[in-house]
Backbone as a chain_set.jsonl record, in Angstrom:
{"seq": "XXXXXXXXXXXXXXXXXXXXXXXXXXXXXXXXXXXXXXXXXXXXXXXXXXXXXXXXXXXXXXXXXXXXXXXXXXXXXXXXXXXXXXXXXXXXXXXXXXXXXXXXXXXXXXXXXXXXXXXXXXXXXXXXXXXXXXXXXX", "coords": {"N": [[25.702, -89.338, -20.196], [27.269, -91.35, -22.54], [30.374, -90.906, -24.279], [30.316, -92.017, -26.79], [27.691, -92.24, -27.501], [25.319, -90.676, -29.521], [24.0, -87.374, -29.45], [20.516, -86.591, -29.39], [17.855, -84.673, -29.54], [15.214, -85.229, -30.085], [14.767, -87.62, -28.987], [15.247, -87.197, -26.358], [17.955, -87.401, -25.736], [20.169, -85.675, -24.638], [22.25, -85.132, -23.002], [23.392, -85.26, -19.647], [24.001, -82.947, -18.195], [22.58, -80.976, -19.547], [19.978, -81.912, -19.369], [19.528, -81.572, -16.671], [19.684, -78.884, -16.322], [18.386, -75.655, -15.554], [16.012, -74.136, -17.477], [14.88, -71.174, -19.048], [11.956, -69.538, -20.275], [11.468, -67.2, -22.909], [9.694, -65.137, -22.068], [10.05, -65.198, -19.313], [12.748, -64.499, -19.032], [12.523, -61.948, -20.052], [10.985, -60.664, -18.047], [12.808, -60.796, -15.94], [15.0, -59.314, -16.95], [13.729, -56.87, -17.317], [13.161, -56.136, -14.682], [15.815, -55.901, -13.736], [16.688, -53.814, -15.412], [15.133, -51.682, -14.434], [16.313, -51.471, -11.916], [18.89, -50.683, -12.68], [18.357, -48.245, -13.881], [17.679, -46.678, -11.68], [20.158, -46.426, -10.557], [21.557, -44.928, -12.363], [23.093, -42.661, -12.298], [25.573, -43.351, -11.437], [28.493, -44.134, -13.069], [29.51, -46.708, -13.231], [27.332, -48.327, -13.386], [26.065, -48.275, -15.824], [23.911, -48.937, -18.616], [24.494, -51.581, -20.726], [25.021, -52.036, -24.26], [24.679, -54.614, -25.122], [23.052, -55.658, -23.125], [20.733, -54.097, -23.531], [20.03, -54.853, -26.172], [19.588, -57.572, -25.75], [17.422, -57.459, -24.052], [15.542, -56.216, -25.752], [15.284, -58.266, -27.643], [14.182, -60.554, -26.163], [11.86, -59.398, -25.291], [10.52, -58.879, -27.689], [10.123, -61.461, -28.696], [8.659, -62.69, -26.714], [5.863, -64.522, -25.808], [4.051, -64.133, -23.838], [3.144, -61.483, -21.744], [2.242, -60.54, -19.315], [3.048, -60.849, -15.903], [1.633, -62.662, -14.224], [0.473, -64.406, -16.086], [2.792, -65.471, -17.175], [3.783, -67.005, -15.013], [1.605, -68.771, -14.786], [1.805, -70.173, -17.206], [4.193, -71.591, -16.9], [3.459, -73.182, -14.679], [1.349, -74.698, -15.777], [2.625, -76.108, -17.873], [4.484, -77.502, -16.351], [3.012, -79.455, -15.168], [2.954, -81.578, -16.863], [5.166, -83.224, -16.768], [7.441, -82.491, -18.34], [10.68, -82.205, -19.848], [12.953, -79.616, -18.968], [13.903, -78.141, -21.236], [12.009, -78.872, -23.155], [9.673, -77.812, -22.065], [10.317, -75.077, -22.23], [10.625, -74.702, -25.034], [8.034, -75.215, -25.939], [6.635, -73.26, -24.497], [7.77, -70.931, -25.548], [7.311, -71.041, -28.309], [4.63, -71.667, -28.664], [2.823, -73.706, -29.952], [-0.075, -74.407, -31.944], [-1.45, -76.676, -32.657], [-1.623, -80.227, -32.096], [0.006, -81.602, -33.902], [1.861, -79.595, -34.643], [3.097, -79.174, -32.163], [4.314, -81.671, -31.744], [6.023, -81.721, -33.964], [7.723, -79.656, -33.237], [8.739, -80.448, -30.792], [9.626, -83.372, -30.753], [10.181, -85.301, -28.865], [8.131, -85.408, -27.005], [6.34, -87.306, -27.73], [7.76, -89.642, -27.593], [8.616, -93.096, -27.084], [7.413, -94.645, -24.143], [6.784, -92.281, -22.898], [4.142, -90.425, -21.329], [2.526, -88.88, -22.838], [-0.134, -88.698, -24.752], [-2.055, -87.894, -27.703], [-4.385, -86.643, -26.816], [-3.684, -85.619, -24.249], [-1.695, -83.823, -25.006], [-3.212, -82.098, -26.591], [-4.953, -81.075, -24.586], [-3.086, -79.691, -22.99], [-2.217, -77.688, -24.836], [-4.639, -76.377, -25.244], [-5.061, -75.331, -22.679], [-2.893, -73.542, -22.536], [-3.618, -71.798, -24.644], [-5.85, -70.634, -23.549], [-4.821, -69.066, -21.503], [-3.322, -67.2, -23.034], [-5.397, -66.03, -24.481], [-6.837, -64.7, -22.433], [-5.061, -62.918, -21.389]], "CA": [[25.682, -89.831, -21.551], [28.61, -91.757, -22.948], [30.969, -90.143, -25.367], [30.031, -92.669, -28.035], [26.256, -92.057, -27.804], [25.053, -89.437, -30.225], [22.904, -86.612, -28.887], [19.342, -86.461, -30.247], [16.859, -84.03, -28.725], [13.888, -85.854, -30.326], [14.678, -88.805, -28.089], [15.735, -86.716, -25.037], [19.365, -87.727, -25.546], [20.798, -84.316, -24.731], [23.364, -85.005, -22.053], [22.901, -85.073, -18.291], [24.106, -81.554, -17.723], [21.499, -80.193, -20.127], [18.725, -82.393, -18.8], [19.402, -81.092, -15.302], [19.788, -77.439, -16.322], [17.142, -74.856, -15.458], [15.812, -73.296, -18.673], [13.877, -70.116, -18.931], [11.275, -69.097, -21.467], [11.776, -65.802, -23.284], [8.912, -64.256, -21.269], [10.637, -65.192, -18.004], [13.947, -63.704, -19.155], [12.057, -60.566, -20.236], [10.626, -60.122, -16.739], [14.047, -60.615, -15.153], [15.744, -58.18, -17.508], [12.928, -55.633, -17.017], [13.465, -55.782, -13.236], [17.242, -55.436, -13.68], [16.711, -52.524, -16.06], [14.606, -50.727, -13.45], [17.348, -51.258, -10.895], [19.988, -49.918, -13.287], [17.876, -46.89, -14.101], [17.741, -46.007, -10.376], [21.548, -46.155, -10.255], [22.135, -44.451, -13.622], [24.078, -41.601, -12.057], [26.894, -44.019, -11.195], [28.997, -44.629, -14.35], [29.735, -48.152, -13.138], [26.012, -49.037, -13.552], [25.429, -47.888, -17.127], [23.266, -50.07, -19.279], [25.316, -51.905, -21.901], [24.288, -52.222, -25.513], [24.308, -56.027, -25.139], [21.889, -55.751, -22.25], [19.567, -53.522, -24.234], [19.668, -55.724, -27.316], [19.066, -58.811, -25.208], [16.093, -57.118, -23.543], [14.674, -56.046, -26.904], [15.048, -59.584, -28.264], [13.243, -61.353, -25.43], [10.565, -58.695, -25.27], [9.91, -59.06, -28.983], [9.71, -62.865, -28.884], [7.895, -63.231, -25.576], [4.479, -64.738, -26.132], [3.268, -63.739, -22.665], [3.737, -60.256, -21.206], [1.759, -60.362, -17.953], [3.766, -61.737, -14.985], [0.771, -63.732, -13.789], [0.37, -65.316, -17.229], [4.093, -66.178, -17.282], [3.761, -67.962, -13.93], [0.578, -69.804, -15.105], [2.319, -70.998, -18.279], [5.147, -72.539, -16.331], [2.733, -74.092, -13.85], [0.594, -75.656, -16.628], [3.535, -76.991, -18.58], [5.13, -78.342, -15.397], [2.135, -80.588, -14.832], [3.079, -82.632, -17.859], [6.454, -83.89, -16.631], [8.301, -82.175, -19.484], [12.03, -81.76, -19.553], [13.026, -78.157, -18.973], [14.013, -77.538, -22.568], [10.716, -79.081, -23.801], [8.792, -76.785, -21.489], [10.653, -73.735, -22.768], [10.298, -74.647, -26.441], [6.578, -75.106, -26.105], [6.248, -71.939, -23.979], [8.277, -69.867, -26.441], [6.8, -71.14, -29.677], [3.183, -71.719, -28.567], [2.15, -74.387, -31.029], [-1.564, -74.359, -31.883], [-2.014, -77.988, -32.897], [-0.824, -81.369, -31.65], [1.03, -81.889, -34.927], [2.88, -78.549, -34.519], [3.815, -79.44, -30.91], [5.153, -82.828, -31.952], [7.057, -81.321, -34.888], [8.694, -78.779, -32.546], [9.325, -81.219, -29.655], [9.293, -84.77, -31.05], [10.372, -86.174, -27.676], [6.931, -85.506, -26.152], [5.65, -88.513, -28.171], [8.658, -90.738, -27.572], [8.194, -94.331, -26.398], [7.533, -94.588, -22.706], [6.251, -91.032, -22.336], [2.699, -90.514, -21.103], [1.839, -87.875, -23.608], [-0.893, -89.07, -25.957], [-2.584, -86.73, -28.433], [-5.378, -85.976, -25.968], [-2.982, -84.862, -23.231], [-1.06, -82.692, -25.678], [-4.3, -81.197, -26.954], [-5.385, -80.365, -23.371], [-2.033, -78.756, -22.635], [-2.255, -76.611, -25.742], [-5.865, -75.629, -24.927], [-4.788, -74.581, -21.44], [-2.026, -72.423, -22.917], [-4.319, -70.835, -25.448], [-6.745, -69.863, -22.655], [-3.988, -68.031, -20.841], [-2.993, -66.194, -24.049], [-6.638, -65.314, -24.785], [-7.285, -63.826, -21.332], [-3.942, -62.111, -20.916]], "C": [[27.107, -90.196, -21.989], [29.098, -90.988, -24.156], [30.629, -90.702, -26.751], [28.553, -92.42, -28.483], [26.017, -90.692, -28.402], [23.839, -88.703, -29.58], [21.744, -86.513, -29.916], [18.201, -85.929, -29.391], [15.477, -84.67, -28.945], [13.689, -87.092, -29.473], [15.151, -88.452, -26.668], [17.136, -87.182, -24.749], [20.174, -86.47, -25.712], [21.918, -84.116, -23.717], [22.791, -84.699, -20.67], [22.907, -83.645, -17.845], [22.988, -80.666, -18.337], [20.137, -80.628, -19.617], [18.44, -81.827, -17.426], [19.385, -79.543, -15.242], [18.419, -76.791, -16.21], [17.082, -73.971, -16.716], [14.772, -72.265, -18.392], [13.261, -69.807, -20.274], [11.605, -67.633, -21.697], [10.979, -64.832, -22.35], [9.445, -64.169, -19.837], [11.944, -64.345, -18.012], [13.567, -62.242, -19.326], [11.734, -59.943, -18.906], [11.867, -59.85, -15.873], [14.824, -59.38, -15.626], [15.036, -56.823, -17.26], [13.202, -55.156, -15.588], [14.892, -55.245, -13.103], [17.352, -54.033, -14.293], [16.213, -51.44, -15.145], [15.658, -50.418, -12.358], [18.498, -50.408, -11.448], [19.584, -48.484, -13.55], [17.977, -46.066, -12.802], [19.196, -45.648, -10.014], [22.251, -45.541, -11.439], [23.118, -43.299, -13.43], [25.485, -42.167, -11.882], [27.349, -44.58, -12.553], [29.316, -46.122, -14.352], [28.474, -48.977, -13.39], [25.315, -48.569, -14.809], [24.918, -49.154, -17.8], [24.014, -50.358, -20.562], [24.41, -52.147, -23.118], [23.848, -53.745, -25.618], [23.085, -56.299, -24.267], [20.639, -55.287, -22.943], [19.088, -54.364, -25.368], [19.075, -57.043, -26.863], [17.612, -58.559, -24.664], [15.136, -56.937, -24.694], [14.297, -57.402, -27.527], [13.959, -60.349, -27.485], [11.887, -60.708, -25.318], [9.813, -58.909, -26.584], [9.381, -60.451, -29.166], [9.025, -63.483, -27.717], [6.418, -63.364, -25.992], [3.523, -64.239, -25.038], [3.942, -62.526, -22.054], [3.393, -60.107, -19.725], [2.473, -61.318, -16.996], [2.95, -62.915, -14.475], [0.602, -64.8, -14.86], [1.639, -66.11, -17.355], [4.189, -67.306, -16.243], [2.786, -69.09, -14.265], [1.12, -70.731, -16.209], [3.279, -72.02, -17.725], [4.445, -73.566, -15.48], [1.994, -75.149, -14.694], [1.561, -76.666, -17.273], [4.252, -77.919, -17.628], [4.303, -79.536, -14.988], [2.344, -81.777, -15.736], [4.406, -83.326, -17.854], [7.323, -83.735, -17.871], [9.696, -81.919, -18.983], [12.017, -80.265, -19.66], [13.047, -77.552, -20.357], [12.702, -77.763, -23.371], [9.709, -78.048, -23.359], [9.014, -75.45, -22.136], [10.372, -73.665, -24.262], [8.817, -74.435, -26.652], [6.074, -73.756, -25.586], [6.661, -70.803, -24.875], [7.58, -69.871, -27.756], [5.274, -71.26, -29.758], [2.531, -72.432, -29.754], [0.639, -74.417, -30.852], [-2.16, -75.773, -32.107], [-1.072, -79.059, -32.317], [0.328, -81.655, -32.633], [2.158, -80.866, -34.842], [3.739, -78.879, -33.269], [4.772, -80.626, -31.088], [6.287, -82.527, -32.916], [8.128, -80.486, -34.186], [9.436, -79.541, -31.461], [8.951, -82.692, -29.86], [9.395, -85.684, -29.828], [9.117, -86.289, -26.818], [6.094, -86.734, -26.555], [6.555, -89.728, -28.149], [8.1, -91.914, -26.796], [8.385, -94.129, -24.884], [7.064, -93.309, -22.072], [4.722, -91.142, -22.245], [1.891, -89.539, -21.922], [1.136, -88.403, -24.86], [-1.433, -87.774, -26.595], [-3.547, -85.946, -27.614], [-4.714, -85.095, -24.91], [-2.29, -83.671, -23.841], [-2.083, -81.627, -26.051], [-4.796, -80.379, -25.729], [-4.376, -79.316, -22.937], [-2.068, -77.525, -23.55], [-3.521, -75.766, -25.555], [-5.68, -74.783, -23.69], [-3.926, -73.341, -21.714], [-2.739, -71.386, -23.714], [-5.33, -70.015, -24.61], [-5.971, -68.757, -21.935], [-3.722, -66.89, -21.829], [-4.259, -65.374, -24.345], [-7.044, -64.312, -23.7], [-6.198, -62.96, -20.774], [-4.261, -60.647, -21.187]], "O": [[28.035, -89.406, -21.812], [28.306, -90.484, -24.952], [30.647, -89.981, -27.749], [28.241, -92.398, -29.674], [26.455, -89.676, -27.862], [22.829, -89.311, -29.226], [21.964, -86.373, -31.119], [17.637, -86.676, -28.591], [14.65, -84.639, -28.034], [12.563, -87.547, -29.27], [15.424, -89.349, -25.871], [17.481, -87.348, -23.579], [20.778, -86.218, -26.755], [22.466, -83.02, -23.607], [21.815, -83.96, -20.548], [21.968, -83.168, -17.207], [22.522, -79.721, -17.699], [19.241, -79.801, -19.451], [17.287, -81.622, -17.047], [19.094, -78.976, -14.189], [17.424, -77.316, -16.708], [17.982, -73.172, -16.975], [13.875, -72.476, -17.576], [13.947, -69.809, -21.296], [11.98, -66.919, -20.767], [11.529, -63.827, -21.899], [9.29, -63.124, -19.205], [12.188, -63.572, -17.086], [14.247, -61.373, -18.781], [12.15, -58.816, -18.636], [11.962, -58.836, -15.183], [15.24, -58.535, -14.834], [15.674, -55.796, -17.031], [13.435, -53.976, -15.325], [15.126, -54.244, -12.426], [18.035, -53.168, -13.745], [16.814, -50.368, -15.08], [15.848, -49.271, -11.952], [19.011, -49.524, -10.763], [20.42, -47.586, -13.445], [18.325, -44.886, -12.841], [19.442, -44.699, -9.269], [23.477, -45.631, -11.513], [23.9, -43.004, -14.334], [26.47, -41.487, -12.167], [26.655, -45.419, -13.128], [29.379, -46.726, -15.423], [28.55, -50.19, -13.586], [24.088, -48.479, -14.842], [25.414, -50.26, -17.584], [24.158, -49.472, -21.405], [23.216, -52.422, -22.996], [22.779, -54.058, -26.141], [22.202, -57.073, -24.635], [19.617, -55.974, -22.952], [17.887, -54.58, -25.53], [18.17, -57.577, -27.504], [16.724, -59.395, -24.834], [14.018, -57.448, -24.641], [13.143, -57.638, -27.886], [12.945, -60.745, -28.059], [10.869, -61.398, -25.255], [8.597, -59.1, -26.579], [8.302, -60.631, -29.73], [8.815, -64.696, -27.704], [5.816, -62.405, -26.473], [2.351, -63.963, -25.293], [5.158, -62.518, -21.861], [4.205, -59.585, -18.961], [2.497, -62.519, -17.267], [3.469, -64.019, -14.308], [0.592, -65.99, -14.546], [1.587, -67.312, -17.616], [4.62, -68.416, -16.555], [3.11, -70.258, -14.048], [0.914, -71.944, -16.15], [3.184, -73.203, -18.054], [4.801, -74.743, -15.546], [2.011, -76.336, -14.369], [1.354, -77.879, -17.228], [4.611, -79.028, -18.023], [4.845, -80.531, -14.509], [1.939, -82.888, -15.393], [4.76, -83.969, -18.842], [7.87, -84.709, -18.388], [9.895, -81.477, -17.851], [11.179, -79.692, -20.356], [12.33, -76.593, -20.645], [12.337, -76.915, -24.186], [8.983, -77.479, -24.174], [8.075, -74.766, -22.542], [9.906, -72.625, -24.727], [8.398, -73.586, -27.439], [5.173, -73.17, -26.185], [5.957, -69.796, -24.953], [7.274, -68.805, -28.291], [4.689, -70.984, -30.805], [1.759, -71.815, -30.488], [0.141, -74.449, -29.727], [-3.315, -75.996, -31.745], [0.111, -78.81, -32.084], [1.462, -81.912, -32.23], [3.323, -81.246, -34.962], [4.968, -78.857, -33.337], [5.912, -80.579, -30.628], [7.401, -83.014, -32.726], [9.311, -80.599, -34.507], [10.623, -79.309, -31.234], [8.045, -83.195, -29.196], [8.751, -86.732, -29.782], [9.038, -87.184, -25.977], [5.225, -87.155, -25.791], [6.154, -90.778, -28.65], [7.219, -91.752, -25.952], [9.363, -93.538, -24.426], [6.949, -93.229, -20.849], [4.101, -91.878, -23.011], [0.687, -89.395, -21.709], [1.762, -88.537, -25.912], [-1.26, -86.688, -26.043], [-3.559, -84.717, -27.679], [-5.131, -83.956, -24.696], [-2.296, -82.593, -23.246], [-1.863, -80.431, -25.86], [-5.024, -79.173, -25.823], [-4.741, -78.201, -22.566], [-1.954, -76.405, -23.051], [-3.462, -74.545, -25.699], [-6.104, -73.628, -23.661], [-4.188, -72.253, -21.202], [-2.513, -70.194, -23.508], [-5.62, -68.86, -24.925], [-6.461, -67.636, -21.797], [-3.888, -65.724, -21.473], [-4.188, -64.15, -24.446], [-7.53, -63.221, -23.999], [-6.408, -62.311, -19.749], [-3.456, -59.771, -20.871]]}, "num_chains": 1, "name": "protein.A"}
């Protein structure tokens, strides 16, 4: 992206480094931190492996705001959203916020309806229905 071009997430103008970055949903971060926490607990006798307050607060945050708790559900959410050729940050916003309607999804991630994208209202509705099924059966 040129220095003169203004960034605009609604049009997917977010910079090459951000477009290429791997983003994680809160539920994915929660699973990673939970695994790390278990490792740290096993090494808790060693003062070099004490759990920091920042780690604990981060873990509490992602646990609180994770929409999916079950590891299989987390994997399924990423798989479903990946089918729709979303940018990583779009995938994570939708996975974190779980919009219930097409209008909510477009308001949260306007770029999914941008010109040249294949996401019509029916495709977005199907994606949201697939996500709600995972949440319902979790």
